[in-house]
C-alpha positions in Angstrom: -58.5 24.4 32.4 -56.8 21.6 34.1 -58.4 18.7 32.1 -56.7 15.6 32.9 -57.9 13.2 29.4 -60.5 13.4 27.1 -63.1 10.7 29.5 -62.4 13.1 32.7 -63.6 16.1 30.5 -66.5 14.1 28.9 -67.7 12.9 32.2 -67.8 15.7 34.1 -69.3 17.9 31.1 -72.3 14.7 30.9 -73.0 15.3 34.9 -73.3 18.9 34.7 -75.9 19.2 31.0 -78.0 16.5 33.0 -77.9 19.2 35.8 -78.2 21.8 34.4 -80.9 20.6 32.1 -83.1 19.1 35.5 -82.8 22.8 36.1 -85.2 24.1 33.3 -87.2 20.9 33.2 -90.3 23.3 34.2 -89.6 26.4 32.0 -91.1 27.1 28.5 -89.2 24.1 26.3 -88.1 27.4 24.0 -86.8 29.1 26.9 -85.2 25.1 28.8 -83.4 24.6 24.5 -81.7 28.2 24.1 -80.0 27.4 27.9 -79.4 23.9 27.1 -77.4 24.7 23.5 -75.9 27.7 25.8 -74.2 25.5 28.2 -73.7 22.9 25.1 -71.5 26.4 23.7 -69.6 27.0 26.2 -68.2 23.2 27.2 -67.2 23.0 24.1 -65.3 26.4 24.4 -63.3 25.1 27.0 -61.2 22.8 24.3 -60.8 25.9 21.8 -57.5 25.8 23.1 -56.8 22.4 22.2 -55.5 20.5 19.8 -57.3 18.4 16.8 -57.3 15.3 17.5 -57.8 15.9 21.4 -61.3 17.9 21.3 -62.4 15.2 18.2 -61.9 12.5 21.1 -63.7 14.7 23.6 -66.7 15.0 21.9 -66.2 10.9 21.2 -66.4 10.5 24.8 -69.1 13.4 25.3 -71.0 11.0 23.4 -70.0 7.6 24.9 -71.5 9.7 28.6 -74.7 11.4 26.8 -75.6 11.0 24.2 -78.0 13.6 23.4 -76.8 14.9 19.6 -77.5 11.3 18.0 -80.9 10.8 16.2 -81.1 7.6 18.6 -81.8 10.4 21.6 -83.2 12.9 19.6 -85.9 10.5 18.2 -86.8 8.9 21.8 -86.4 11.6 24.1 -85.6 14.5 22.6 -88.3 15.2 20.5 -91.0 14.4 22.6 -90.8 17.7 25.0 -87.8 20.5 22.9 -88.1 20.6 19.7 -86.1 23.5 19.5 -83.1 21.1 20.8 -84.0 18.5 17.9 -83.9 20.7 15.7 -80.3 22.0 16.3 -78.9 18.9 16.7 -80.1 17.7 13.3 -78.3 20.8 11.8 -75.2 20.2 13.9 -74.9 16.7 13.2 -77.0 15.1 9.7 -77.1 12.3 9.8 -75.2 9.9 7.6 -74.7 5.9 6.4 -73.3 4.0 9.3 -72.9 0.8 7.7 -69.3 -1.2 7.9 -68.3 0.1 4.2 -68.1 3.2 4.9 -66.6 3.8 8.5 -63.7 1.8 6.6 -63.7 4.3 4.2 -64.2 7.2 6.6 -60.7 5.6 8.6 -59.0 4.8 6.0 -59.6 8.6 4.6 -58.6 9.8 8.4 -55.8 7.5 8.4 -52.8 9.8 7.2 -54.5 12.2 10.6 -53.6 9.4 13.3 -50.7 9.2 16.0 -48.6 5.8 16.2 -50.5 5.3 19.3 -54.0 6.1 18.3 -53.8 3.4 15.0 -52.2 1.1 17.4 -55.2 1.4 19.6 -57.8 1.6 16.9 -55.5 -2.0 15.4 -56.0 -3.4 19.3 -59.8 -2.8 19.5 -60.9 -4.5 15.6 -58.1 -7.5 16.5 -60.1 -8.0 19.7 -63.6 -7.9 17.8 -61.4 -10.5 15.1 -61.1 -8.3 12.7 -57.3 -9.3 12.2 -55.1 -9.9 9.2 -54.1 -13.1 8.7 -50.3 -13.8 8.1 -49.6 -14.3 4.5 -52.3 -12.7 3.3 -51.8 -9.0 1.4 -53.0 -6.7 3.3 -56.5 -4.6 3.1 -56.7 -1.3 2.4 -56.8 -0.2 5.7 -53.3 -1.6 5.8 -52.2 -0.4 2.2 -53.8 2.8 3.0 -51.8 3.1 6.8 -48.9 1.7 4.7 -49.1 4.7 1.6 -49.8 7.9 3.6 -47.6 6.9 7.0 -45.0 4.2 6.4 -43.5 5.0 2.7 -43.3 8.7 4.3 -40.5 7.0 6.4 -39.9 3.5 5.6 -39.9 1.9 1.9 -42.0 -1.1 2.3 -41.1 -4.4 1.1 -43.7 -5.3 -2.5 -41.6 -8.0 -4.4 -41.2 -12.1 -3.3 -37.3 -11.7 -2.7 -37.4 -8.7 -0.8 -39.9 -9.8 2.1 -38.5 -13.3 2.2 -35.3 -11.7 3.1 -37.6 -9.6 5.5 -38.5 -12.9 7.4 -35.2 -14.4 7.2 -34.3 -10.9 9.1 -37.0 -12.0 11.4 -36.3 -15.4 12.0 -32.5 -15.1 12.3 -33.6 -11.8 15.4 -36.3 -14.5 16.9 -33.5 -17.2 17.3 -30.8 -14.8 18.4 -33.1 -13.9 21.6 -34.1 -18.0 21.5 -36.7 -19.3 19.1 -38.4 -20.4 23.3 -39.8 -16.8 23.6 -42.0 -16.8 20.8 -44.4 -19.1 20.5 -46.4 -20.2 16.9 -48.5 -17.4 16.0 -46.4 -14.7 18.0 -45.0 -11.7 15.6 -42.4 -9.3 16.5 -43.8 -5.0 16.4 -43.0 -3.4 13.6 -42.4 0.2 15.6 -41.0 -1.2 18.5 -38.3 -3.2 16.8 -37.4 1.2 14.9 -37.9 2.2 18.5 -34.5 -0.5 19.6 -33.0 0.0 16.1 -32.8 3.7 16.9 -31.7 3.1 20.7 -29.3 0.3 19.2 -27.6 3.0 16.6 -27.3 6.2 19.4 -25.9 3.6 21.7 -22.8 2.1 19.3 -22.1 5.2 18.4 -21.6 6.6 21.5 -19.2 3.8 22.4 -17.1 3.3 18.3 -14.5 6.1 19.3 -14.6 5.6 22.5 -13.3 1.6 22.5 -11.2 2.0 19.1 -9.6 5.3 21.0 -8.5 3.3 24.0 -6.8 0.5 21.6 -5.3 3.0 19.3 -3.5 4.3 22.6 -2.7 1.1 23.8 -1.8 0.3 21.0 0.8 3.0 20.0 2.1 3.4 23.4 3.2 -0.7 23.9 3.9 -1.2 20.1 1.6 -4.3 19.7 2.1 -6.3 16.5 -1.7 -6.6 15.6 -4.1 -6.4 12.3 -6.6 -5.6 14.6 -7.2 -2.5 13.2 -10.2 0.6 13.4 -12.3 0.1 10.3 -11.9 2.6 8.0 -15.6 3.4 7.4 -17.3 5.9 9.5 -19.6 5.2 11.8 -22.8 7.7 11.0 -22.1 8.0 7.5 -22.3 4.2 6.9 -24.9 3.4 9.7 -26.6 6.0 7.0 -25.9 5.2 3.8 -26.8 1.2 4.6 -29.5 2.2 5.9 -30.4 4.6 3.0 -29.9 1.3 0.3 -26.9 3.1 -0.9 -25.7 0.7 -3.5 -21.4 1.6 -2.3 -21.8 0.6 1.3 -22.3 -3.7 1.2 -23.9 -5.0 4.7 -20.6 -7.2 4.8 -18.3 -3.4 5.8 -20.7 -2.1 7.8 -21.7 -5.9 9.5 -17.8 -6.0 10.1 -17.5 -2.5 11.6 -19.9 -3.5 14.3 -18.9 -6.7 15.1 -15.3 -5.2 15.1 -16.9 -2.7 17.4 -17.9 -4.9 20.0 -16.1 -7.8 20.4 -13.1 -5.2 21.2 -15.4 -3.9 23.3 -16.3 -7.6 24.8 -12.3 -8.3 24.7 -11.7 -4.6 26.6 -14.7 -6.7 29.5 -13.3 -10.3 29.5 -9.7 -8.6 29.9 -9.6 -6.1 32.9 -10.3 -8.6 35.4 -6.9 -11.0 34.2 -5.4 -7.9 33.3 -6.1 -6.1 37.1 -4.6 -9.8 39.3 -1.3 -9.4 36.9 -1.1 -5.5 38.2 -1.6 -6.3 42.0 1.4 -9.4 41.3 3.7 -6.9 39.7 2.7 -4.1 42.2 3.7 -6.0 44.9 6.8 -8.0 43.2 7.8 -4.8 43.1 7.5 -2.8 46.3 5.8 -5.9 48.6 7.8 -6.2 51.4 9.3 -9.4 51.1 11.2 -7.6 48.0 12.7 -5.1 50.1 13.6 -7.2 52.8 16.1 -9.4 50.2 17.6 -6.4 48.4 18.4 -4.4 51.4 20.6 -8.3 53.2 22.0 -8.3 49.4 23.1 -5.1 49.2 24.2 -4.9 53.1 25.8 -8.0 52.3 24.8 -10.2 55.4 25.2 -7.3 57.9 22.5 -6.3 60.7 19.5 -4.2 58.7 17.6 -1.8 60.6 13.4 -0.7 59.5 15.9 3.1 58.7 17.1 1.1 56.2 14.3 -1.3 54.6 11.6 2.5 54.4 14.7 3.9 52.6 14.8 2.4 50.6 11.0 1.8 50.3 11.3 5.6 49.3 14.2 5.5 46.7 12.0 2.5 44.5 9.0 4.9 45.3 10.9 7.9 43.6 11.3 5.6 40.8 8.5 5.1 39.1 5.5 7.7 38.1 1.4 7.9 38.3 1.7 7.7 35.1 4.5 5.3 34.6 2.4 3.1 36.6 -1.1 3.3 34.9 0.9 2.6 31.3 1.9 -0.3 33.1 -1.7 -1.1 33.6 -2.2 -1.0 29.7 0.4 -2.4 28.8 -1.0 -5.9 31.0 -5.0 -5.0 29.3 -3.5 -5.3 26.1 -1.7 -7.9 26.1 -5.0 -9.5 27.9 -7.0 -7.9 25.0 -5.0 -9.0 22.1 -5.2 -13.0 23.5 -8.9 -12.2 23.6 -8.6 -10.7 19.8 -6.2 -13.1 18.3 -9.1 -16.6 19.5 -11.6 -14.9 17.3 -11.3 -14.3 13.9 -12.7 -11.4 12.3 
């Protein structure tokens, strides 16, 4: 079954059902009713391999396209022409109260089985008709149910005033960091996207941390710099996990220092590489440039005549004294000195 989405299936099914009914218009009501219900059974069988959520939303979409089984259509149209259809529709879909309170309670019951995208869609629809939770007001039964059944499975929801106050300050700090002008009055930060961003940044940090510190330790070891800027003792994945779990042994200050030192070391490397590159180029031309080779050859000849072969011979001799590894070490030495200069301007 090549169904793109629920609404496509519902539209096609409703169109075919209309045509099917018309083809039996002149038949006996009992024959027509049996044929129609056989078609409905075949159409529903198409959903047999789909998950429960897809089947439910497909039937709801079919109701919007062709609400043949609801009371309003059964009593107004079908009752006059097809008693069998009325009987089967009533048996298959007993009438239930549809007042606002009943619908709300039903939504609460089904909340735990809804996907995050579905809950977000429902919340947007409610907001469009003005059913929203005012800020700084306790959550209603729907929000409380979602919190109990979904959020509490993975997150500790703030309950006390001091926890809520700390959360509010954290949100304000995020807004301030990103630029308060970007957040208009009444705009709130999206919780799901905040958690997605936390996951993304945690993943990137865990990749960056070992690489940048391995480079720094190599530079410091080979060139024996005197610096107190050392790799944090905390294990990044373990400490971040314990911090998010609220372990008392993992302090915010320690985790904050680990994160800031890692990112600042990366900033120092990026900031220093251009200056180190220029210094390396100047050093290289000072060693291998024509002017240096010419001055050395002339000095060694003590004022005598020098031929191009003399210059080339001296260049080959000079090039043989430096290997690729030595040139690389020279660049890293210059990079490390510039990184250290930048680091020392920042108190960590």
